[in-house]
N, C-alpha and C positions, 0 to 999 in steps of 0.2 A: 504493500500500500504506500502511495506517495505521501510525503509529509505536506501539510498545508502550506508551508513556506515556499514550496516549488510553484504553487499557483497564485501566490500573493502578488498584488500590484505594488509598484515602488512606494515605499513609505508605510506599507501595511505589515511589514515583516514581523515586528514585535507583537503587534496586536493579534496576529494569527499563529504565532509560533507555539508549538506544543512543548511543554517541559514535563519530564517525568522526575518526580522527587522520590528517592529511595533511601529510607532510613528506618531503623527499628525503634526509634524513639518517636512516639506519636506526637508529643508536644512540638518537636522540631519539624515534623512533617506538616502539622497544622499551621505553624508559624510561617514556614516557607510558602505553603500553598496560599495563604491569605495575602501575603505581601507581593508574591509574584502575580497573582490575579489582579491586584490593585494596579499593577504596572501594565496589564493588558495581555499577559501570557495565558494560554490555556493549559491548566495544570492537572495532571493525574498523579496518583501516588501509589507506593508499594512499601510494605514493611519488612520485606526480606528479598533476597536474591531470586528465589523461585518465582515469587509473584511479579517481580520486576521483569524477568524474562517473558513470562506469559503476557504481561501488559505490552511489552515491546513488539511481540509477535502479532498482537491484535491491531495495534495502532503505533506506527513508527513515529517516535518523537523527534523533535529538532534538536533537543538537548537532554542529557541525563545528568541530574545532580545525584551523585552516588556515594553513599556512606561506605566506608571500608569494612568496619566491624559489624557484621550482621549474622543472624542465625540462618539455617538452611544451607546457603553458601554465601560467602562474603562478596564485597564489592570487587575485589581483585579477580575473583572467579567470574563474576558477571562481565567484567571488562574483557577478560581473555576470550570468553565465549562470543561476545559481540564482534571482536576483532577477527575471529576465525570465519565469520559468516559474511559473504559478499553483500547480502541485503542490509546488513547492519554495521559493517566495519567503519563506515564514514560518519556514524552518529557521534557528534561531539560529546565528550564526557568531562565533567568537572568532579573530582573526588572531594568529598567532605570527610575529614578525618580528625579524630581526637589525638592521633599520633603525631608527635612533633619531630621524631627522629628523622634525620636526613635520609636514611636508607629507605624508609617507607615512601617518602616523597619521590625519590629517584625511581623506585620500583614502579610506582604508578605512572610516571612519565615515560619510562621505557616500554611499558605495555601499550602505550599509545594514547593515554589520557591527555586532554588538552590543557588541563589546569588542575590545581588542587587548592583547597582552602582549609586551613586548620581551625578546628573548634577551640574555644568559642569564637564565632565569626560575627562580622557585622552584616546585617541585612542589606545595607546600602552597598557594601562591597560585593555581595553575592549578586545582587541585581545588576550592578555595573559590569561584572565579568560575564554574566549570562547574556546581556545585551551585546557585548563585544563579540562573543562567540557566534551568536546568531547573525550578526551583521557580516562577519567574515564569511560565513557560509553563504549568505545571500550574494556576495560579490562574485563568487565563482572564479574559475581559473582564467588565465590569459591564454588565448588560443594561438599559440605559436611554438616553434621549436628553436632550440639553441644548441650549438655544438662548441665544445672547447677541447680541442685535441681529441683525446680518447673518451671524453665524456659527452654524452648526448642527452638532452632533456626535452621532453615533450610535455609542455604545460597543460595542453588540452586533455591528454590521456593520463596525466600524473605518472609518467614513466621516466625512469632514468636508467641509462645503460653505461657501463664502463668497459671499454675494449670489446663491445658487442654483447656483453653479459648484462642481463637485466638485474637491477638492484632494487630490492623490495624496501621501500621506506614507509614509515607511518605518515599519517596526514600531517602531523606537526613537523616531522623531519623534512618533508617535502616543502612545506610552507616556509621553513627556515632557509632551506637551500634556495628557494625561489627569491626570497627577500635579498639574500646575499648576491645572487646573480644579477637581479634587476638594479642593484646599486651601481653596477657598471665599474667595479673596481674600487669604489669608495669604501672607506672604513665605516662600519656601523658599530656603534657602541652597544654594549649589552643592554643598556636601558632602552635604546631605540629598537632593538630586536624584540625585547620583551613587550614593548608597547605595540609594535606593528604585527607581530605574529601571535601573541597571546592576549593582546588587549589589556595588558597590565602596566601600571605605572608605579610599581613599588620597587625602589632600588635594592632593597634587601633580598629580593627574589631572583637576582641575576644568576644564581646557581642553576636555575632552570635552563638558561641558555647554554651554559657550559656542558650540562649533561647531554643535551641534544647534539651539540657540536661534536662531542666525543663519539656518540653513536654514529653520526654521519661519517666521520673519518674512518671508523672501524669498517663500515659497510662499503666504503668506496676504495678501501685497500691501498695499494701502492700509489694510485693516481690521486695525488692530493693537490687541491687548489684552494682549500680553505686555509687562510693564513691568520695566525694570531698576531695582533698588534699589541704588544705588551703595554698594559696600563690603559688601553683604550677599548679594544673590542676585536672584531673579526672583519676580514674582507675576502672576496672571492677573486682569484687571479684569472682574468679573462683572456690574457694574451699568452 
């Protein structure tokens, strides 16, 4: 089933966007549902991973706000299952987690989550990040191809090949690579990448960028064009 956002007119995106809130704490679910609906989102809810998967299969959401620690199976497992299915792999996910340890945040990002927010959270922050994710999805890809030596990128098909070999990237890794390429060799700060790719403007979260850069480099192997500019950020070598 197509999401409502695909049929929305310009400017209607937020008002028609479906958000699935998944958390085993009813008070949190009700709080998020109330505030998101005030902002114009269409909200459905689930109290565990099992119900979340059933809900997604019935009605594809435009965004999932997903708690990590839940009964049945947790948010990490839900994320893994979604990313394995073609019909659901591109659904944006924002993790809600009481865990503050860096390893949990990194795991969520490496699985393909678009963002994470640590509890206790600000309702205003959740709404801002949810809107940013929805708007990025609305913009869609740039329909063109680029080649850089042994690297070929098809923005329309979300495909990257290195030496003729297809490289599988998560949606966020691809968005990060695209931002660097479209900068045309200019250096992008971590803060700039965080704002453009994740819709976040919190300097303390720049570790998110570093995690994804590391994964990009690992996947692209010997052919490296992503260069670190010490104390500033990153750039993509285009020549």
